[in-house]
C-alpha positions in Angstrom: 88.6 126.0 32.4 85.1 124.8 33.4 86.6 123.4 36.7 88.3 126.6 37.5 85.0 128.6 36.9 83.1 126.1 39.1 85.6 126.4 41.9 85.5 130.2 41.7 81.7 130.2 41.8 81.6 127.9 44.8 84.1 130.0 46.7 82.5 133.3 45.7 79.0 132.2 46.9 80.0 130.3 50.0 81.6 131.4 53.2 83.5 129.8 56.0 80.7 128.4 58.2 78.8 127.1 55.2 81.9 125.4 53.8 83.4 124.0 57.0 80.2 123.3 59.1 77.5 122.7 56.5 73.8 123.3 56.9 73.2 120.4 59.2 74.7 119.1 62.5 74.9 115.7 64.0 73.2 115.2 67.4 72.8 112.1 69.5 69.5 111.3 71.2 69.2 109.0 74.2 66.5 108.1 76.7 66.2 107.7 80.4 64.6 104.2 80.0 66.2 101.1 78.6 63.6 99.4 76.5 64.0 96.8 73.8 61.1 98.2 71.8 62.0 100.4 68.9 60.9 104.0 68.9 59.3 106.4 66.5 61.2 109.7 66.4 60.1 113.0 64.6 62.8 115.5 64.0 62.3 118.6 61.8 59.1 117.1 60.6 60.8 113.9 59.3 59.8 110.6 60.8 62.6 108.1 61.8 61.0 104.7 62.3 62.4 101.7 64.3 64.9 103.8 66.2 66.8 102.4 69.2 68.7 104.7 71.6 71.3 106.1 71.5 70.5 107.4 68.0 72.5 109.7 65.9 70.9 111.9 63.2 71.4 115.3 61.6 69.3 118.4 62.4 69.1 121.6 60.4 71.1 124.5 61.5 69.4 127.9 61.4 67.8 130.5 63.7 64.7 128.5 64.7 64.5 125.8 67.4 64.2 122.2 66.4 61.6 120.1 68.1 62.2 116.3 68.4 59.4 114.1 69.6 59.8 110.4 70.5 57.2 107.8 71.2 57.6 104.4 72.9 54.7 102.0 73.5 53.7 102.1 77.2 55.2 105.5 77.8 54.0 109.1 77.5 55.5 110.8 74.4 58.6 112.8 75.2 59.7 116.0 73.6 63.1 117.7 73.3 63.7 121.3 72.2 67.0 121.9 70.5 68.1 125.4 71.0 70.6 127.1 68.7 73.7 129.1 69.4 76.1 131.2 67.3 78.7 129.4 65.2 81.9 131.4 65.6 83.2 130.0 62.3 81.0 132.4 60.4 83.2 135.3 61.7 86.1 133.9 59.6 84.3 135.0 56.5 84.3 138.7 57.4 87.9 139.4 56.6 87.9 137.5 53.3 84.4 137.9 52.0 83.0 140.7 54.1 79.2 141.0 54.5 78.5 138.9 51.5 80.0 135.8 53.1 78.4 136.6 56.4 75.1 137.0 54.6 75.5 133.6 52.9 76.1 132.0 56.3 73.0 133.6 57.7 70.9 132.6 54.6 72.0 129.0 54.7 71.6 128.7 58.5 75.3 127.8 59.0 75.7 130.8 61.2 73.9 128.9 64.0 74.5 125.4 65.5 72.7 123.2 68.0 73.3 124.2 71.6 74.4 120.7 72.6 75.5 117.6 70.8 73.6 115.2 73.1 69.9 115.2 74.2 68.0 112.9 76.5 64.3 112.1 76.2 62.7 111.8 79.6 60.0 109.2 79.3 57.3 108.6 81.9 55.5 105.2 82.2 51.8 105.3 81.4 49.6 104.4 84.3 47.9 101.1 83.9 44.2 100.9 84.5 
């Protein structure tokens, strides 16, 4: 009986985009330079150390942009802005759950997804003195 109640609660307070897409999306970061040195990457305020490109990680869904910043020794820091677009899966919750499910998708951020799956950091070499 407890399992049935748990499943009912999960379905009642979830909606299509939240269930099928989740609240995070995988993206791949790459760079325009091929260096053997490992990189420091900041995504959503979380530091990823010793990164080598291409690098796959998860970013939060939601309405605000995600800023990713990478630093390689000998190069100027590079920044990528991850824009968000509408996740059409959230429309599937309207016929079954109505505005409640649509609201859950909006509140969890599952209503949006990253604009692209791949992003490239454009590094510029530091001028030597």
